[in-house]
Structures are given as structure tokens and as C-alpha cells.
C-alpha positions, 0 to 999 in steps of 0.5 A, a space after each residue: 150865205 147859208 143854204 138849207 138842205 132839203 134832202 131827207 134820209 131815214 135810218 131804221 133797224 135792218 129787221 125787227 127781230 134777231 135770234 141768237 143761241 146763248 153760245 153765239 158769242 159776238 154777234 152783229 145788229 144792223 141799222 139800214 139807211 134809205 138815202 136820195 139818189 145823190 147819196 151822202 156827202 157827210 157821214 151819218 152817225 146813228 146812236 143805238 140804245 140797248 134796253 134790258 128786256 124779258 129776263 135779259 140784263 146788260 153785263 149778265 146776259 149781253 154786253 156792248 159799248 154804251 152808247 153804241 153807234 154805227 156810221 154810214 160813210 159819205 159817198 159810199 152809202 146808198 139806199 139799203 146800205 147797212 151799218 152794224 155794231 157788235 154785241 156779245 151774248 154772254 153764255 151763263 150757266 143759269 136756266 132762264 129759258 129764252 130771253 130778250 133785249 131791245 136795240 133802238 135807233 135813238 138819234 141821228 147826226 151828220 159828221 161833220 154837221 151835227 144834228 140835222 132835221 132831214 135825218 129821220 128815224 124810220 120803221 122799224 125803229 127797234 129790233 128785239 134780240 132773242 137769246 135761246 138758252 142752252 142750259 138744261 134742268 131735269 125733273 123726276 119723282 123723288 122716289 119710285 114708290 111711297 108706302 102709307 098707312 090708310 090712317 095717315 091722313 094728308 101725306 106728301 109726294 115730291 118731285 126732284 130737280 137737277 139744275 145747271 151750275 148757275 141755278 134757276 132764274 125762273 120758277 120751274 113748274 112741274 105738273 103731276 097727274 094722279 092715276 087710279 091703280 089696283 083697288 085705289 080710286 080717287 075720292 074713295 081711297 085718296 083725294 087731291 087736286 088733279 093735276 097737281 102743280 109743284 114749284 121749284 123757285 128761282 134763285 133758291 133751288 139747287 140740284 137735289 131739291 124737292 117740291 112737294 104736294 099734298 095728297 089725302 089718304 082716305 081711311 074707309 071702313 072696307 076690307 080691300 087689302 093693300 092698294 095703290 095709285 100712281 103719281 106721274 110728272 107729265 109736264 114742265 114749264 118756266 114761269 115766266 116763259 112757259 114751255 121750254 125744250 131744256 126742261 126734261 122729265 127723267 127716270 123715275 117719271 112716276 111713283 107708285 103710292 101704296 096704301 096699307 089697309 087697316 081693316 080686318 075681317 076675322 073669320 071663325 067657325 060658326 059653331 064649335 060642334 056639329 053632329 050628323 047621323 051616319 044615315 042622314 043626308 049625304 051632304 052636310 055643311 060646316 060653316 065659317 062666320 065673318 066679322 066684316 067691317 062697316 063698309 063690307 068687303 071690296 075683295 073676295 076673302 077665301 079661308 082654307 079649312 083643314 080636315 083632320 081624322 079623329 076618333 075612329 073617323 077616317 077620310 075616305 072611309 067615314 067621310 069625304 071632303 074637297 082637298 083643299 076645303 075652302 069657303 069664300 066671302 064675296 065682295 060687295 054682298 058680305 056683311 058682318 055675321 055672314 056665313 060661308 059653308 063647305 060641304 062634307 059627305 058622311 059615309 054610311 059604312 055599315 060597320 058597327 063602330 060607335 059614334 066617331 068624330 073628326 075636326 075641321 079647322 081654319 088654317 088659311 095662309 092668306 095674309 088678308 085672313 085673320 083667324 079668330 076663335 073658335 078656329 075649329 069645330 068637332 064633327 061628330 058622326 052618330 053610328 047607325 049600325 046595330 048589333 044584338 047580343 044574346 045568350 047562345 041558348 036558354 038552358 045548359 045542363 
């Protein structure tokens, strides 16, 4: 006489999600049974299937018996009883970010008795096992400074990575942000996507590897002297995986990109000879002329002039001038052929000395000043004193 049992028991995973550190070693995952008031008169055996998930692979990231089963023993099991199985989390040396696999209740049976329709898989039928990676990688700029000529065109700026012994199991994406610096402005002196992304690929990246991005140095036609902008590592993430605390930005986080200007603006004396009258205007200009590039000046350009005593002309006696004597060509309003003048005062000394002269020459030590010919001018002073000579008397005897 066969009696068909009408009682039902359901088995589910104890929870929908577990999170373990990668160095946790052996951990437990548990199923839970809900039974009738009368309990169990047979063992209930639940088979659990483990399925690889996001970046987690059996025997690489975790290991467990296959198949994995747990037993709810007869008599002692009541509703809410759990039965647990062991899973080993493998602590590898690869950077992979958080990764996961799944444990699922796949079948139920009685022992003795085998398959039974009154055993049902309940909710949740599966649990996600999250493994928190404990490996780190650091990213910095390859160097803290680059120097390029203004006509170099497209150049590379690079980030550098230091990876754990096991390498990378995900791409690492570094975000680089460009910031204008002294006299260097985006789309005027350089151009690039901003921000820039560089990728350290999974599988092939080792410590010391670099990932580079292109920046275009713009060759303008303005005198601006050397100028620079900055590239900074501002963000790191895994792909797949997104942000991860084990990715760290280290020194140097930034690199200064120096651009060597290739324009010059030669300066020279506007004329090589001046003539002023000793009794003329007190103030007299001596002028310097500039050959400015097509786009003019983006910086003020100052030339220093040396004033040298000459033939019978002495500073403080025959003329005065500032010391140092300087002329300045202003940024923004200087064009090719512009002149800038300095004031020299001619002194009327009431001494008969004949015409006399001194020299004004460009002698700037500023590296942005290029001196062309004529680099000096003679300043002639026309004496205005008169002396008369006659015979002492009209007749001697």
C-alpha cells in the first residue's frame, strides 16, 4: 500500500548576496529550508551549482567541490534551518577589481527516497558571491616635465603604471586633464581632447609600462618667449568595473609641458647717426626699431641701451640720460617697423669745444632680445659757442 505524502518543503539560498575579501580563505555559503510543523523524517539534500560570473573563474578566483551539496538532516531540521558548504576564495596577485560568481540551488532530493515533488526550490534560488580585490596599482605621469619646440607638431605625453605581480585582468583607464599655464592657452598654443584618456591593456601591461596620448603644439607667429601648460592624472578606473579604490595616483601626478618659442623680433637702431644742436630742445629722442613677427608680440620686449662718452662729449657735462637707458615695445600693439624711443638731454655748456659726439648702443642681456645691425648710433652735438679772433691792434711801428 503506497501512501503519497502531501507535505511540502522549500529550499532557497539563505541570502541573495555575500561579500568576501579576496584573502578571506575558506568561507561558507548556506541554503535554508522551510518545513512543515512536523519537520523532516528524511534527510533533504540540496545540490548547489557554482557559475562563473563577472571576472571570477573557478580554480582561478575560487574553488569548491563539484557538485556541491548540503544536507538538512531528518528530525533535527526545522523551518529556518540552514545547511552550509565551504568555498575557497583564491587570493591571486592580479588586479581585477571586485569580481563575482553565483551559487544556485539546482536540485533537491530525499535520502532515502530520491526525487520528490514536495520539495520545491524557493526564493532566492541563487546568491551572488562578491570578491573584494586586495591588489593595487599606481599610476603617475611618466615624467614631471617635457620640453618641445614650437614647430614639433604632434607630440606624446605619457602616464606610467606600476602593477602587482599578477598583472592586470582588466584594462586600466587613466584620465588626463590639461590646464593652461604661463602664456600657453588651449587652441592658441596647443590643442587636444580634454580630458584625454589613456589605456593600460589587460594581460599585456607590466610595471613601468606607459600609455600615451597625442597633443598638438601650435606653431603660431607671435613672439611670446617660452610658455607652458600642465597635464595631470585626475582619474583612474577599471574596464570593466569602473572606479576602484585599489587604483591610486602617485607622484608625479602632473607634468609641465614647456614650449620653446621659435619666433624672434630683432631690434636695431632706427638710424645710425643723429645730429642735435647744443642750443636746441633739451629733450631729444634716440629710437630703436623692431622687426616683429606676423602676429606681433604677446609679451613686452625691453631693450637696454648703453650710452658711451665719445669725442669731447661727456655724460653730465654735455648730455644726460637715464642709467640704465631702456626702450620697451608693448605687447598687443607692436607691429613690424614699430619704434620705441628714449630721451637724451643735450646740455648747453657755454664752452667752446667744437662739435662733439657720443655713442648709443643696444646691449640688452634679455635672452628674448635679438640684436640686429645697426646696433649703435653716433649722436653728434653741434656746438653753438662762438669765439672771435682779431689782430690786437691795427698798426705796429
